[in-house]
N, C-alpha and C positions, 0 to 999 in steps of 0.2 A: 504477795498474794498470787501474782502471776506464776511464779515458780512453783508454788504449791499446786495450782490448777494443772500446770503442765505435767508435774509428777503424777498426779492422780490420773490424768488422761493416759499417760504411758502405761500405768499399772493395769489399765482396763483391757489392753490389747491381748495379753495371754488369757485373760478371763473369757473374752469373747471367742477366741480361737478354741479354747477348751469346750465351751458351750456348743459351738458349731460341730465339733467332732462328735460329742455325745449325741446331739440331735440327729446327725446323719447316721451314726452307727446303730442307735436304738431302733430306728425304723427299718434298717436293713436286717436286723437280727430278729425282728418280730415274725411270727409264723405267717405264711402266705406269700405269694409271689406278686410283686407290684404289676407285673405284666398281665397276670390273670385279673387283677382288680381293674386295670385299665380296660381290658376287653369286656369285662362284665358290665362296667359303667357305660361302655360304648355299645352295649347290647350286641356284641359279637361273640359267637360261640368260641370258647377257649380251646380250640384244637391245638395239637402239638405244633403244627406249622405256624398257626397264628401267634401262639405264645413266643415261639422262637423269633418270629419277625418283629414282634413288639419289643422283645428284649434288646434286639439290635437297634431298633429305632430309638429306644429310651437310653441306650448306652449301658444296659444292665449286664451285658456280656463281657464288659471290661473288668479289670481288677478293681477291688474296692477302693484302693488308694487313688487310682486314676479317676474313679467316679467322684470321690470326695473332692479332689483338686479341681475338677471341672465344675462341680456344683458350687464350690466356694468362690471360684473366680466369677461365675455368673451371679452368685448371690451378692457379691460386692457391687455389681452393676444393677442390682435390684431385679435380676432375671431369675425367677424361681420356677420357670417352666410354665406349663399349662395345666389347669385342673383336669383331672381325669373325668370329672362329671360334667363340667360346663364347657370344657375345651377352650376356655378363655385364659389369658395370662393371669397367673395367680396374684401377682402384685397389683394389677388393675382391679381385680375383685376385692382385694384387701383395702385398697385406697377408696373404693366406692362405698364399702361398708364401715370403714373406720370412723368417719364423722358421726355416725349414729351411735356407735359404742362410746366414742369420746364425749359426746353430749350427755349420755346417760351417766358416765363416770364423773363428769364435771358437776352435774346436778347432785349426784350422790355425795361428792366431796363437799359441795357447798352445804348440803343438809348436815353433814357430819360436823363441820367447823362451826356453823351458826348455832347448832344445838349443844354440842359437847363442850365448847370452851366456856360459855357462861355457866353451864351446869357444873363443870369441873371446878370453876372458881368459887361458886357459892357452896359447893359441897365441901371444899377445904375451909372456907371461912366459917361455916356453921357445922363444924365437925361433930359427928354423933347426934346431930339433930334429925328432925323428921325428913328434911330434904336430903340429907346425906344417906339416910336409910333407904329413901326412895330410889336414889341413884344406885345404891348397892343392889337393890332388887332388880333394877334394869340390867345391871352388869351380869348378875347371875343368870337372868332369863336369857339374855342374848348369847351367853356362852353355851347354853344347853339347847338352843333353838337353831336348827338348820335353816339355811336361807330358803330352800325350796318349800319347806313346810310353812314358814312365815308368809311366803308369797301366795301360797294357796289359801291360807287363812285370810289374808287381806283381800284377795279376790272374792272369797265367799261372803265376807261381811260388807265390804264397800261396793261391790259390783252386783252380786246376786241378791243379797238381802236388802241393802239400802238403795241400790241403783244410783250411786253417786258418781262413780268413776269408771272409765273404760278399762278393760282388762287386757286386750290383745292389740298388738301392732303399735305403730308410731304415727302420731298426728299432731294434735294440739298439745298445749302445755299440760293438760289433764292426763295425758298418756304417760307423762314422766313420773307422776306422783307415786303410784304403787311400786313400780320397779325400782325407783330411786330410794324409797323408804326401805324396801326389802334389802337392797344392796348395801345401804349405809347403816343399818340398825346395829350390826355387830361392832362396827367401827365407832359409832357414837358411844357405846358403853365402854369400849376400850379407852378411848380418849378421855372420857370423864374420869375414870379411875387413874389413868396415867397422870393427868394434869393435877388431880387432887393429891396424889402421893408426892409429886414433885413440889407442889406449892407448900405442903406441910413440912417437907424437908427444908425448904428455903426460909420458911417462917421462923424456924428455930436457929437460923444462922446469926452470927454476931453482927453482920452488916445491917440486918433489919433492926436489931437492938440499938445500934449507933444512930441509924436514921431516925428512929423514934425519939431517941434522946436529944437529937438536934431540933426537935419540935416540928418535923415535917408532918404534913397532913397524912392521915392514914390512907386516903385514896392514892396519894402520891407514892407512898411507900409500897403499896400493893401493886400499883400499875407500873411504876418506874423501876423498882428494884426486884420485887418478888416475882412478878409475872414474867419479866424478861428472862430471868434465869430459869424459871420453871418451864418455859417453852422449849428449852433445848431438847429434852427427850421427846416432846411432842413433834418437833420438827423432824427428828429421826423417824418416828413412826409415820409421819406424813409422807415422807419419801417412799417408804415401803408400801403405804396404802395406795399410792398412785398406780403402781404396778399391779397390786392385788385387785384394785377396782376394775382395771381393764381386763385382766385375766380371769378374775372371779365373776365377771359378768356372763361367763359361759352358761352357768346354771340359770341365772336370773333371766337372761335373754331367751333361754329355752322355755321357761315357765310362762313368760308373758309374750312369747312369739315376737320378740324385739328383733328387727332386721339389722343385726350387727355382726361383727367378726366372731363373737363367741358362739352364736348359734350356727354360723357358717362352719366353724371348726368342729362342732359336735357332729354335724352332718358329714364332714370330711372324715372324721374318725370312724363313724359307722360304715362309711363306704370305702374305707381304706384309700382315701384320696391323699396319697403320700406327699405330693408337692405342697398342697394346702397346709397339711399338718406341720411340715418342716418350716414353712414360711411363718406360720403362727407362732410356733415355739421360739424360733429365732427372733421374731419381732418382739415377743414378750420379754425375752432375755435382754434385748437391747433397751427396752423400756425400763426394766428393773435396774440395769446397770447405770443408765443415764439418770434415773431418779436418785440412786444412791450417790452419784457424783454431785448432783445439785444439792443434796442434803449435806454432804461433806463440806461443800463450799459455803452453804448457809451456816453450818455449824462453826466453821472457821471464822466467819464474819461476826457471829454472835459471841464467840469465845476466842479471842486472839491467841490464847495459849496453845490451842490446837494447831493454828496456822504456824506459829513459831516452832513448835515441836516438829511439824511435818517438814518445814523448810530446813531445819537443822539436821534432820535425818537424811 
């Protein structure tokens, strides 16, 4: 198992290097001069002399390769420069806002698992029944409903009409409900259909027939044999969802004025605050890659055939 983990870690190095190159170059190729953006956010007139001085100060007068190498070396030490808007270190700003986003993503993930797993199991056990049809309607609805629209609808009914829940900011546990439901709704429907399909496939396998022929209780067959194998694709989707929940909170945080890194990144994009955008993109890439690594390890633990295949290769 250790050899498998080491090989997977080594394979991530070129991926992260490629992501860092793309992140750096895309922002350098976009229209607009970072020096002018820096001056504008600092409320300094962008004269030719001021732009030239800022380009030297930010190192923009050097070749792109040299700029990338310097940026990468500093990024490895978590030095992403200072925000053009706040003039504070970008990493400090991110670490200050990250707990808020992580809490929202964690609550959303909890909602997703607590609701989708039981519904997916019962949807498979009572195939084509009224509950299965109800879950199918939820899946179709979530696929066609944008997050921001759902957020506005929840705010309208539960805050404006019923006056039950707060809509903006972060405070008590009540502030988590609407943004967490908005963020998790599409994942709930996806997990329900994914688990249902996987369970139906496993229910038709011969090992289930043999388990029943041995006289095992149906609850034991479902819980011990069917559900464990059916959870493999769910684990894979779970790893991807962690990254999506953190990065996808950009829209939800903007709708509910949630003080997290997603809302901070939206403001940085609008203001062309390049250091913040670069840090956010690279951070989300690391989150995605790390989540995929954890999923691969969990997958190998659940299914030893994957681990043995990876070690032999």
